[in-house]
N, C-alpha and C positions, 0 to 999 in steps of 0.2 A: 763844217757845215754838215749837219746830219741829214742825209738824204734817204728816201725810200722810193721803191718801185711799186707802183699800184697797177694791177691789171683788171680789166673789166670787160667781160664776155657774157653773151646771151643774145636772145632774139632782138633784131633792131626794133626800136620804137622811138618816137618823138621825145626829145628832152633828156636823153641819158647823159650827155656831157654836161648839160646845165645843171642837172640835179646832182651829179657828182661833184662838179666843181663848186656848186653853192655849199654843199656840206662841208667840202675842205676848207672853203673860205670861212664859214662859221667857227672853224677851229683854228683859224689863223695859219693855215697851211698854204704855202705859196707853190703853184705849178711852175716848174722850170722847164720841161719839155713835155711834149704830148704828140702822139701819134694814134690816129685811128682809122679803121677801115671796116667795110662790110664785106663779108665773105658768105656768098650763098644765103643771104638773109640773116647772117649772124653778125652782131656788132662786136668788134673788138678794139680795145684801146689800151694803150701802155702810157703811163705817166711818171715822170720823175718830179718828185716833190721835196721841198725844203721843210724839214720838221723842226728847225731852230726856233721859230716863233709859236710853234703849237703850244696850246694851254692845256694839253693832256698827254698822258704818257703813251708810249707806243701801243700798249695793250688797250688802253681806253680809246685810242683812234680807231683800232680794228673793231672794238665793240661798238663805237659811235657810227660806224658805217653800215651795221646791220639793218637799220630800218631802211636804208637805200636799197640794199640786196633784196629785202622783202618786197619793198614797194615796186621796185623796177624788175623784179625777178631775175637778178643778174648775179652771176659769180664775180666777186670783188675780192681780190687778194692783195695784201699789202706785205712787203718783204723790205727789211733794211738793206740798203744799197752795199754796205760794208760787207754783209754776209754774201750778197748777190755777186759782188766783185770777187771775193775770196774763193767762192765756189767756181768760178771761171778761170782762175789763175792756175788752178791744179792740173 
């Protein structure tokens, strides 16, 4: 299974989880795990997603998240889980 870690941060507003989850669903990306919190008015969310069913390449997925970044004024980062795991094994 090819997994990725997606982080979402920015000022809290209504619909952030729904908007990000909807865009991922449109790309056939399954959310495996999710955590979110609000810290001092800032929304933070981490998601582990399954990219196996995605109909786009990793780079295309990142680009496809740009409209959500712009619309919600959020920082959204996607990182391959295998790279993330390797960084933390060193």
